[in-house]
C-alpha positions in Angstrom: 94.6 -183.1 -123.8 97.6 -181.3 -125.2 100.6 -180.9 -122.9 100.7 -177.1 -122.8 97.0 -176.9 -122.1 97.4 -179.5 -119.3 100.3 -177.7 -117.7 98.5 -174.4 -117.7 95.4 -176.0 -116.2 97.5 -177.6 -113.5 99.0 -174.2 -112.7 95.6 -172.6 -112.6 94.2 -175.5 -110.5 96.9 -175.0 -107.9 96.2 -171.3 -107.7 92.4 -171.8 -107.3 92.8 -174.5 -104.7 95.2 -172.3 -102.7 92.8 -169.3 -102.9 89.7 -171.4 -101.9 91.6 -173.0 -99.0 92.6 -169.6 -97.8 89.1 -168.2 -98.0 87.6 -171.3 -96.2 90.2 -170.8 -93.4 89.9 -167.1 -93.0 86.6 -165.7 -94.2 83.6 -165.3 -91.9 80.9 -167.7 -93.0 78.4 -166.7 -90.4 78.2 -170.2 -89.1 80.4 -170.3 -86.0 82.7 -173.0 -87.4 85.8 -173.8 -85.4 89.3 -173.7 -87.0 89.5 -177.5 -87.0 86.4 -177.7 -89.1 87.5 -175.0 -91.5 91.0 -176.7 -91.9 89.4 -180.1 -92.5 87.1 -178.6 -95.2 90.0 -176.7 -96.8 92.0 -179.9 -97.1 89.2 -181.5 -99.2 89.5 -178.9 -102.0 91.4 -180.1 -105.0 91.4 -179.9 -108.8 91.0 -182.7 -111.3 91.9 -182.7 -114.9 91.0 -185.4 -117.4 90.7 -185.5 -121.2 87.4 -183.7 -121.2 87.1 -181.7 -118.0 88.8 -179.4 -115.5 87.1 -179.5 -112.1 87.5 -178.0 -108.7 86.0 -180.3 -106.1 85.5 -180.1 -102.3 83.9 -181.9 -99.4 80.3 -182.8 -99.1 79.2 -179.6 -97.4 81.5 -177.1 -99.1 78.7 -175.0 -100.5 77.5 -174.2 -97.0 80.6 -172.1 -96.7 79.3 -170.0 -99.6 75.5 -170.1 -99.1 75.0 -171.1 -95.5 72.9 -173.9 -94.2 69.1 -174.1 -94.1 67.0 -175.0 -91.1 67.4 -178.5 -89.8 64.8 -180.9 -91.3 65.8 -184.1 -89.5 66.7 -184.6 -85.8 70.1 -183.1 -85.3 73.2 -185.0 -84.2 74.5 -182.2 -81.9 77.3 -181.4 -84.3 76.2 -177.7 -84.7 76.1 -177.2 -81.0 79.6 -178.8 -80.5 81.0 -176.6 -83.4 79.5 -173.5 -81.9 80.9 -174.2 -78.4 84.3 -174.9 -79.9 84.1 -171.7 -81.8 83.1 -169.7 -78.7 86.1 -171.2 -76.8 88.6 -170.5 -79.7 87.4 -166.9 -80.1 87.4 -166.3 -76.4 83.8 -165.1 -76.4 82.7 -164.4 -72.9 78.9 -165.1 -72.5 77.0 -162.2 -70.9 73.6 -161.9 -69.5 71.2 -164.2 -67.8 68.7 -166.8 -68.8 64.9 -166.7 -68.0 65.6 -168.0 -64.5 68.1 -165.3 -63.8 71.1 -167.6 -64.0 74.3 -166.4 -65.7 74.7 -167.7 -69.2 77.7 -169.9 -69.6 79.4 -171.3 -72.8 77.1 -174.3 -73.0 74.0 -172.1 -72.7 75.3 -169.6 -75.3 76.1 -172.5 -77.7 72.6 -173.9 -77.2 70.9 -170.6 -78.0 73.1 -170.0 -81.2 72.7 -173.6 -82.4 68.9 -173.5 -81.8 68.7 -170.4 -83.9 70.7 -172.1 -86.7 68.5 -175.2 -86.5 65.3 -173.2 -86.6 66.0 -170.7 -89.3 69.4 -171.5 -90.9 72.7 -169.7 -90.7 73.0 -166.0 -91.4 74.0 -166.3 -95.1 71.0 -168.6 -95.6 68.6 -166.4 -93.7 69.8 -163.2 -95.5 70.2 -164.9 -98.9 73.6 -163.3 -98.9 76.5 -165.5 -100.2 79.7 -165.1 -98.2 82.1 -165.0 -101.2 84.2 -167.9 -100.0 83.8 -169.6 -103.3 82.3 -166.9 -105.6 85.2 -164.6 -105.1 87.5 -167.3 -106.5 85.3 -169.1 -109.1 83.2 -166.7 -111.1 82.7 -165.4 -114.7 86.2 -163.9 -114.6 87.7 -167.3 -113.8 85.8 -168.9 -116.6 87.1 -166.2 -119.0 90.6 -166.8 -117.7 90.3 -170.6 -118.4 89.0 -169.9 -121.9 91.8 -167.5 -122.7 94.4 -169.9 -121.2 93.2 -172.8 -123.3 92.8 -170.7 -126.4 96.4 -169.5 -126.1 97.8 -172.9 -125.4 95.9 -174.5 -128.2 97.0 -171.8 -130.7 100.7 -172.4 -129.7 100.4 -176.1 -130.0 98.7 -176.0 -133.4 101.4 -173.6 -134.6 104.1 -175.8 -133.3 102.5 -178.8 -135.0 102.2 -177.0 -138.3 105.8 -175.8 -138.2 107.0 -179.3 -137.4 105.0 -180.7 -140.3 106.6 -178.3 -142.8 110.2 -179.1 -141.8 
């Protein structure tokens, strides 16, 4: 890859990673994920450039931030419930109401009900088939056009410099 192209892609890669990390950390994904989980996922986002490709990559479940997660198909590990409870505590959500036995609902009970709903029918973005925009607001057709223009401009400059140097 030519130097000018590589430098421009590096600059763009840093911008895209920064925007994605910001979205992961701040946008509502409809999944009740605690800050520690969002921060850990944001830290996995990076860009890679080699001779043939420019890629933005992220952690194993990064697309759940955009599309939500579907119903649980295997026995769960309890992670969803733990994340929901941590989220409830972080956000200061005060459980209200009573369960079927007339007992007040506490954080554990609320976390159980929310996680059960997610396990049974998926998270809100999945159920509504409504992407969150966490990724698609950053990487979309406009981004691809920007990469194409950036590379075209860099390539044109590098070819012109090569031709000028060859005529000297």
